[in-house]
C-alpha positions in Angstrom: 46.5 20.9 -18.0 46.7 17.1 -18.3 47.8 14.6 -15.6 49.7 11.4 -15.6 50.3 8.6 -13.1 53.8 8.7 -11.6 55.3 5.3 -12.0 53.4 2.2 -10.8 51.5 4.3 -8.2 48.2 5.9 -7.7 49.7 9.4 -7.6 48.8 11.7 -10.5 51.0 14.7 -11.4 50.6 17.5 -13.9 52.4 16.9 -17.2 54.1 20.2 -16.8 56.0 20.6 -13.5 57.3 23.9 -12.2 61.0 23.7 -11.1 63.2 26.3 -9.5 66.7 25.0 -10.0 68.4 28.1 -11.4 65.9 30.8 -10.6 64.5 31.1 -7.1 67.0 32.5 -4.6 69.6 33.1 -7.3 68.7 34.5 -10.8 65.4 36.2 -10.1 64.0 38.4 -7.2 61.6 36.8 -4.8 58.7 38.9 -6.0 59.2 37.7 -9.6 59.6 34.1 -8.3 56.3 34.3 -6.5 54.6 35.8 -9.6 56.0 32.8 -11.6 54.6 30.3 -9.1 51.2 32.1 -9.3 51.4 31.9 -13.1 52.1 28.2 -12.8 49.0 27.7 -10.6 46.9 29.7 -12.9 48.0 27.5 -15.8 46.8 24.4 -13.9 50.2 23.2 -12.8 49.9 21.4 -9.5 53.4 19.8 -9.3 56.4 21.7 -8.0 60.0 20.4 -7.9 62.9 21.8 -5.9 65.9 20.6 -3.9 67.7 21.6 -0.7 70.8 22.4 -2.6 69.2 25.0 -4.9 70.6 28.3 -3.9 71.9 26.6 -0.8 68.4 25.9 0.7 66.9 29.4 -0.3 65.0 28.0 -3.2 62.9 25.8 -0.9 62.1 28.7 1.3 61.0 30.9 -1.6 58.8 28.1 -3.0 57.3 27.4 0.4 56.4 31.0 0.9 54.9 31.3 -2.6 52.7 28.2 -2.0 51.7 29.0 1.6 48.2 30.1 0.8 47.4 27.1 -1.3 45.4 24.0 -0.2 48.2 21.5 0.5 46.2 18.5 -0.6 45.8 20.0 -4.1 49.6 20.2 -4.7 52.4 17.7 -5.3 55.6 19.0 -3.8 58.9 17.3 -4.6 62.4 17.9 -3.2 65.7 16.2 -3.1 68.8 15.3 -1.0 72.4 14.6 -1.8 74.4 17.7 -2.7 76.2 19.8 0.0 74.0 22.3 2.0 74.3 24.7 4.9 77.9 25.1 6.0 78.8 22.1 3.8 80.6 20.2 6.5 81.8 16.6 6.2 78.3 15.1 6.9 76.3 17.8 5.0 76.4 15.8 1.8 75.6 12.4 0.3 73.0 9.8 1.2 74.0 8.6 4.6 71.3 8.0 7.2 72.5 11.0 9.1 72.3 13.4 6.1 68.9 12.1 4.9 67.1 12.2 8.2 68.5 15.7 9.0 67.8 17.0 5.5 64.2 16.0 5.3 63.4 17.9 8.5 65.2 21.0 7.1 63.3 20.8 3.8 59.9 20.4 5.5 60.6 23.4 7.6 61.6 25.6 4.7 58.7 24.4 2.5 56.2 25.0 5.3 54.7 21.5 5.0 54.4 18.4 7.1 55.3 16.1 4.2 56.5 16.1 0.6 54.8 13.9 -2.0 58.1 12.8 -3.4 61.6 12.7 -1.8 64.4 12.1 -4.2 68.0 11.0 -4.1 69.6 13.8 -6.1 72.4 11.6 -7.3 73.7 8.1 -6.5 76.1 7.9 -3.6 78.8 5.3 -4.2 80.4 6.0 -0.8 77.3 5.0 1.3 75.9 1.4 1.2 72.7 1.4 -0.8 71.1 -0.6 2.0 71.7 2.3 4.4 70.3 4.8 2.0 67.1 2.9 1.2 66.5 2.0 4.9 66.7 5.8 5.7 64.3 6.6 2.9 61.9 3.8 4.2 62.0 5.4 7.6 61.2 8.8 6.1 58.1 7.3 4.5 57.0 5.5 7.6 57.4 8.7 9.6 54.9 10.3 7.2 57.4 12.9 6.0 57.3 11.6 2.4 54.7 9.7 0.5 56.9 8.2 -2.2 60.6 7.9 -3.1 62.4 8.9 -6.3 65.9 9.3 -7.6 67.7 11.5 -10.1 70.2 10.6 -12.8 70.6 7.0 -11.7 71.8 4.4 -14.2 69.7 1.4 -15.2 71.7 -0.9 -12.9 71.4 1.5 -10.0 67.6 1.8 -10.5 67.3 -2.0 -10.5 69.2 -2.4 -7.3 67.4 0.5 -5.6 64.0 -0.7 -6.7 64.7 -4.2 -5.4 65.7 -2.9 -1.9 62.7 -0.6 -1.8 60.3 -3.4 -2.6 61.9 -5.5 0.2 61.4 -2.6 2.6 57.8 -2.1 1.6 58.2 1.3 0.0 57.6 2.6 -3.5 60.5 3.8 -5.7 58.4 5.3 -8.5 60.5 7.9 -10.4 63.8 8.9 -11.8 64.7 12.5 -12.7 67.1 12.7 -15.6 68.1 15.3 -18.1 66.2 14.6 -21.4 65.6 16.6 -24.5 65.8 16.4 -28.3 69.5 17.1 -27.9 70.2 14.9 -24.9 68.8 11.3 -25.2 71.2 9.2 -23.2 68.4 7.6 -21.2 66.6 6.0 -24.2 68.7 2.9 -24.6 69.0 1.6 -21.0 67.3 3.7 -18.4 63.9 4.0 -20.1 63.5 0.3 -20.9 64.6 -0.7 -17.4 62.3 1.9 -15.8 59.3 0.7 -17.9 59.9 -2.8 -16.7 60.1 -1.8 -13.0 57.2 0.7 -13.0 59.4 3.8 -12.7 58.5 7.0 -14.5 60.8 9.7 -15.7 60.4 13.3 -14.5 62.7 15.0 -17.0 64.6 18.2 -16.4 65.9 20.6 -19.1 63.4 19.6 -21.8 64.3 22.8 -23.6 68.1 22.2 -23.2 68.6 25.2 -20.9 66.8 27.4 -23.4 68.8 26.4 -26.5 65.8 24.7 -28.1 63.9 28.0 -28.0 66.0 28.9 -31.0 67.1 32.2 -29.5 70.8 31.4 -29.8 72.0 31.7 -33.4 75.2 30.2 -34.7 77.9 32.8 -35.0 75.7 35.5 -33.5 76.3 37.5 -30.2 74.6 36.0 -27.2 71.2 37.7 -26.4 71.6 40.2 -23.5 70.2 38.9 -20.3 70.0 35.3 -21.5 71.0 32.2 -19.5 74.2 31.9 -21.6 75.4 35.2 -20.2 74.5 34.5 -16.6 77.6 34.1 -14.4 75.6 32.7 -11.4 75.4 29.2 -12.9 73.3 29.5 -16.0 76.2 30.0 -18.4 78.0 26.9 -17.1 74.9 24.7 -17.4 74.2 25.7 -21.0 77.8 25.5 -22.3 77.7 22.0 -23.7 75.0 23.0 -26.2 76.5 26.2 -27.3 78.2 24.8 -30.4 77.6 26.0 -34.0 76.6 22.6 -35.3 74.0 22.2 -32.5 72.7 25.7 -32.9 72.4 25.2 -36.7 70.4 22.0 -36.2 68.1 23.8 -33.8 67.3 26.4 -36.4 66.0 23.6 -38.6 63.3 22.9 -36.1 61.7 26.4 -36.5 59.7 25.5 -39.7 58.2 22.5 -37.9 57.0 24.6 -34.9 55.7 27.2 -37.3 53.6 24.7 -39.2 52.1 23.4 -35.9 51.4 26.9 -34.7 53.4 26.5 -31.6 56.6 28.0 -30.2 59.9 26.2 -30.3 59.9 25.8 -26.5 56.4 24.2 -26.7 57.6 21.9 -29.4 60.6 20.8 -27.2 58.4 20.2 -24.2 55.8 18.4 -26.2 58.5 16.2 -27.7 59.7 14.8 -24.3 56.1 14.1 -23.3 55.6 11.8 -26.3 57.8 9.3 -24.6 55.3 7.0 -22.7 57.8 6.5 -19.9 57.9 10.3 -19.2 55.3 11.4 -16.6 56.2 15.1 -16.5 58.5 17.7 -17.9 60.1 20.2 -15.5 60.1 23.8 -16.8 61.6 26.8 -15.1 61.1 30.4 -15.7 62.6 33.8 -14.9 59.3 35.6 -15.9 55.6 34.6 -15.3 54.8 34.8 -19.1 57.3 32.0 -19.7 55.4 29.7 -17.4 52.1 30.3 -19.2 53.7 29.7 -22.6 55.5 26.5 -21.5 52.4 25.1 -19.8 50.5 25.3 -23.1 52.6 22.4 -24.3 50.5 20.1 -22.2 48.2 17.9 -24.2 50.0 18.5 -27.5 50.4 15.3 -29.5 53.0 15.0 -32.2 52.4 12.7 -35.2 54.9 10.1 -36.3 55.7 12.2 -39.3 56.5 15.2 -37.1 58.7 13.1 -34.8 60.6 11.8 -37.9 61.1 15.3 -39.2 62.5 16.3 -35.8 64.9 13.4 -35.8 66.0 14.4 -39.3 66.4 18.1 -38.4 68.5 17.3 -35.3 70.6 14.7 -37.0 73.7 13.4 -35.3 74.1 16.3 -32.9 71.8 14.6 -30.4 73.8 12.9 -27.7 72.7 9.2 -27.2 75.6 7.5 -25.4 74.0 5.8 -22.4 77.3 5.9 -20.5 76.9 9.6 -20.1 74.1 9.1 -17.6 75.3 11.2 -14.6 76.5 9.0 -11.8 79.3 10.6 -9.8 81.9 8.2 -8.4 82.7 10.5 -5.5 80.8 12.9 -3.3 81.6 16.6 -4.0 84.1 18.1 -1.6 
């Protein structure tokens, strides 16, 4: 495993980050989830990402239980706040001071830790003054409940405003967590240049495009049994935007490149996002322990300029690059 600094800070994280968005507490049994966490640790992964909204708080509990026997100082544990949790009442959502200060306490209890290394705004909240949000985050840091602050899926302008307020408050906003892959490149034109200027790193999710970049989905072919595209608990909806014949055909053109390098398609996809110097880590999930081990082997792989050019040619114009598609909900969810 290799490690990178997160933003303009002294915190190092593993290049491969274990995430449990669509797995713990929902798609897989707790025993399998624990085995996957053990596989991540065995592969040298030290950074774990979750959120209070995943499986309506259950994912945090499962992760906390799986890490309970580990030395806390040897881990980097990240979680998030914004989406509805618990009974999903009128104040159980968003980035108000009330929701942030209550949510951090719930997350810490479920994770079985006194602090998280990174506390992230899971989305931008246009209905709460940014000053209120950042002040609440500053208080979380000063109380010792989080060491650093991050965000997820914020636009370049939102990052700039949040970073300025954080600096005024004496705290560090050091990361953004966007979707990023060979097929989804919307952060490249605005978010990445702004982040590099401000000292903010990307922690990217879905580097394998929800499994599409493994090549297992073939154009015109039946969906593999038991795959994410057949999962009705949330997986099928998350992957739907990539399940188009032109996209799947382009993905098949990547197979010879992976074969020549002697790596899997998934490893190629993860290695590709790590070539971006603004990316500090790639979040990988798994429904089986062996998937974690395989994905972790993408750490340290360096792709030549020729290989990167061949990937661009193979993917062609199916890659989405429109910066306006950066997720930034105008309203809180009901």
